C-alpha positions as CSV (number, residue, x, y, z in Angstrom):
1,M,-9.5,12.6,9.4
2,F,-8.9,8.5,9.9
3,Q,-5.2,7.1,9.8
4,I,-4.0,3.8,9.9
5,K,-0.2,3.7,10.3
6,L,1.7,0.6,10.2
7,S,5.2,-0.6,10.0
8,E,7.4,-3.9,10.0
9,E,11.0,-4.4,10.2
10,I,12.1,-6.4,7.2
11,N,15.7,-8.2,7.2
12,V,16.1,-7.4,3.5
13,P,17.5,-4.8,1.5
14,K,15.0,-1.9,0.6
15,D,15.6,-2.5,-3.2
16,I,13.6,-6.2,-2.4
17,V,10.8,-4.2,-0.5
18,W,10.6,-1.8,-3.3
19,G,10.7,-4.5,-6.0
20,V,7.4,-6.5,-4.2
21,I,5.5,-3.2,-3.6
22,S,6.5,-2.0,-7.8
23,N,5.4,-5.5,-9.1
24,T,1.7,-5.6,-9.6
25,D,1.9,-8.9,-11.3
26,D,2.8,-10.5,-8.0
27,Y,-0.3,-9.1,-6.2
28,P,-2.3,-11.8,-6.3
29,I,0.3,-14.5,-4.9
30,W,0.9,-12.5,-1.6
31,N,-2.0,-9.6,-1.2
32,K,-5.1,-10.3,0.4
33,F,-6.2,-6.5,0.2
34,V,-5.6,-5.5,-3.3
35,V,-5.8,-8.6,-5.3
36,E,-5.2,-7.0,-8.8
37,C,-3.1,-4.0,-9.2
38,D,-2.1,-2.1,-12.7
39,S,0.4,1.1,-12.7
40,T,3.3,2.7,-14.0
41,F,4.0,4.5,-11.1
42,K,4.3,7.5,-13.1
43,V,3.7,10.5,-10.8
44,G,-0.2,11.7,-12.7
45,S,-0.5,8.5,-14.2
46,P,-3.2,6.0,-12.5
47,I,-3.1,3.0,-10.5
48,K,-6.0,0.8,-10.9
49,M,-6.7,-1.8,-8.2
50,K,-9.4,-4.2,-7.2
51,V,-9.9,-4.2,-3.3
52,K,-11.1,-6.5,-1.1
53,V,-12.5,-4.0,1.4
54,F,-15.0,-7.0,2.6
55,P,-13.5,-10.6,2.3
56,F,-16.3,-11.7,-0.4
57,M,-16.0,-9.3,-2.7
58,A,-13.0,-7.1,-4.6
59,M,-14.3,-3.6,-5.7
60,P,-12.7,-1.5,-8.2
61,Q,-10.5,1.2,-7.4
62,K,-8.8,4.1,-9.6
63,E,-6.6,6.5,-8.0
64,T,-4.0,8.6,-8.9
65,I,-0.1,8.3,-8.2
66,L,0.9,11.4,-6.3
67,K,4.8,10.8,-5.8
68,N,7.2,8.6,-6.4
69,K,10.9,8.8,-5.1
70,E,12.0,5.0,-6.0
71,Y,13.0,3.0,-3.3
72,E,12.0,5.8,-0.7
73,F,8.4,6.5,-0.9
74,L,5.4,5.8,-3.2
75,E,2.3,8.1,-2.8
76,Y,-1.2,7.6,-4.4
77,G,-4.6,8.8,-3.4
78,I,-8.1,10.3,-4.5
79,K,-9.3,14.1,-4.3
80,M,-13.0,14.0,-4.4
81,P,-14.8,18.1,-5.4
82,L,-15.1,20.6,-2.7
83,G,-12.8,18.5,-0.3
84,I,-15.3,16.1,0.5
85,L,-13.1,13.2,0.9
86,T,-9.1,12.9,-0.1
87,S,-7.0,9.6,0.9
88,S,-3.7,9.3,0.6
89,R,-1.6,5.7,0.7
90,Q,1.8,5.8,1.1
91,H,4.2,3.3,1.1
92,I,7.8,4.6,2.8
93,L,10.6,2.9,3.0
94,T,13.9,3.2,5.3
95,S,17.6,1.6,5.5
96,S,17.9,0.4,9.0
97,G,21.0,-1.5,8.2
98,S,22.8,-2.7,4.9
99,E,20.5,-5.6,5.2
100,T,17.4,-4.3,7.2
101,T,14.4,-1.9,5.9
102,K,11.7,-0.6,7.9
103,Y,8.6,-0.4,6.1
104,E,5.9,2.2,6.7
105,S,2.2,1.6,5.7
106,V,0.1,5.3,6.1
107,F,-3.3,5.5,4.8
108,I,-5.0,8.7,5.6
109,L,-8.5,10.2,5.0
110,K,-9.1,13.6,5.3
111,G,-12.7,15.7,4.3
112,L,-15.9,15.9,5.2
113,L,-16.6,11.9,4.7
114,A,-14.2,11.0,6.5
115,P,-15.3,10.6,9.7
116,L,-17.9,8.4,8.2
117,V,-16.1,6.4,6.1
118,G,-13.8,5.7,8.8
119,F,-16.8,4.7,11.2
120,L,-18.4,2.5,8.5
121,L,-15.4,0.7,6.9
122,G,-12.7,1.5,9.5
123,S,-12.6,-2.2,10.8
124,Q,-12.4,-3.5,7.6
125,L,-9.5,-1.0,6.5
126,N,-7.2,-1.9,9.1
127,R,-8.0,-5.5,8.6
128,G,-7.0,-4.9,4.8
129,F,-4.1,-2.6,5.5
130,S,-2.4,-5.2,7.9
131,D,-2.8,-7.9,6.1
132,M,-0.8,-6.0,3.2
133,T,1.9,-4.8,5.7
134,S,2.6,-8.4,6.7
135,G,2.3,-9.5,3.2
136,V,4.8,-7.1,1.8
137,A,7.1,-8.1,4.6
138,A,6.6,-12.0,3.4
139,R,7.1,-11.7,0.4
140,S,10.2,-9.4,0.7
141,L,11.4,-12.3,2.9
142,E,10.7,-14.9,0.2
143,V,11.8,-13.0,-2.9
144,Y,15.4,-12.6,-1.0
145,A,15.8,-16.2,0.5
146,N,15.1,-17.4,-3.6
147,K,17.3,-14.7,-4.8
148,N,20.2,-16.1,-2.2
149,D,19.8,-19.6,-3.4
């Protein structure tokens, strides 16, 4: 198994953070890792992305929405045949006060290829998910500040 787990305390309400995650049109503005994204976020539907695993190139990635509990939890991933590789990408939001949200970013790889993928791409994935997590926080603060102006 290969796992990346990050979190940020963001001084904005949960609905603002959810709005950032679910507004795929704005991903190019704040997201250095997933530079394009398109999805309805309906369970069972696709999420199509362009992901910059390597800084010099964005690669297409298509996954499936696995769970969606609005304003709280979004999960998508892939499942390759025979358990060779499965991925789970989770966005978890928890209110830690009326104006504060704990945002957790979780990425899990399981299966026969997980150790190899982790070895080969681990540093790039860590960089990417770290950039995305800090991007969610920064964009949420920006959206909230603009809303209150």
